[in-house]
N, C-alpha and C positions, 0 to 999 in steps of 0.2 A: 333697875329696869333699863337704864341706859347701857349698862354693861351687857345685858342680854341682847338688846337690839344690835349693839356693835358686834357681838359674837355671831348672831344669826345672819347679819347682812354684810359680813366681811366677804370680800370676793371669793376666797377659797371655800368658805362655808356655804356661800350661795351656790357655787358650782356643785358642791357635794349634795346640797338639798335638791338641786335641779336633777342630778343623776338619780337620787333616791325617788323623787316623784316620777321620773321616767321609768324606773325599775318597777314601781308599783303599777304604773299604767300598762307596761308590757305584760306583767303577770296577770292583771285583770283581763286584758284583751286576749291573751293566750288561753286563759282558762275559759273565757266566755266563748271564744271561737272553737277551741279544741282542735285546730288544724295545724299541720306541720308548717304550712305557709305563714300563718299568724305568728307562730313561735320564731320561725326563721327570720322574718323581717323585723320582728321586735328585738331579737337579740342582735341582729346586724346593726339596727339603729342605735342600740345601747353601746355597742362597741365603737361606732363612729362618734357618737356624742361623748363617750369617755375619752377618746383620743383628742377630740377638739377641746374638751374641758382641760385636759392635761397641758395642751399647748397654750390655752388661754391663761392657765395658772402660771405658766412659765413666762408670760408676758408677751407672747406673739400677738401682734396687733390684728392681723387678719383673723386669727382664731377668736380673739376677744370680740370683734365685730360679728363673726359668725355665731358665736354662742349667745351674744346679746340678742341677735335677731331670732334665734331659735327659742330663747327664753320668752321673748315678747310674743312670739307666735303661739307657744304653748300656753302662755298666760291668757292670751285672747281666747284660745280654745276653752280653757277652764272657765273663763268669764261667761262665754256663751253657754257652756254646760250648766253653770249655776243659774243663769238667766232663764234658760229653757225649762229647768226643773223647779222653778220657784213656786208654782201653784201645785204641781203634782207631788213633788218630793222635796220639801223644804230642807231636810237634812242633807241631801245631796247638793242642793243649792248652796248651803252654807259651806260645805267642803269645797265646792267649786270656787266660791268667792275667796275663801282663805288661800287656796292654792294659787289662784290668779294674783292675789295681792302679793303673795310671797315671790312668785315668779317675776312679776313686774318690778318689784323693789329690788330683787336679786339681780335682775338684768341691769338696772341702773347702777348697782354697786359694782358689778363686773365691768360695765362700760366705763365707769369712772376710774378704774384701775389701769387703763391704757396709758402708755408712755406719751408724754408730750415732748415734742422735739422738732 
């Protein structure tokens, strides 16, 4: 179990998990809206997040801070989604809570990878 947690919450895997969650969110939003604008902004956000994640993985301190803030922001959004759907859609609430927990713990793992100097 400890090896699985170490694997999931290593900084590189947390960044990959963040990008996978954002990809799923972009796909869901694009399919729900069905407009070119929704797809365009979603793909542009994915590209920017991917570039930031690449720089964060390379150890760039500003990118680590930026990705940490983005992951915490997205985690807070997932937490609010879970909380708002608690009575009406408990399945969606559980997914929101799990995504929020992963994003917040992943943000802490990414933030702890910054250089000290």
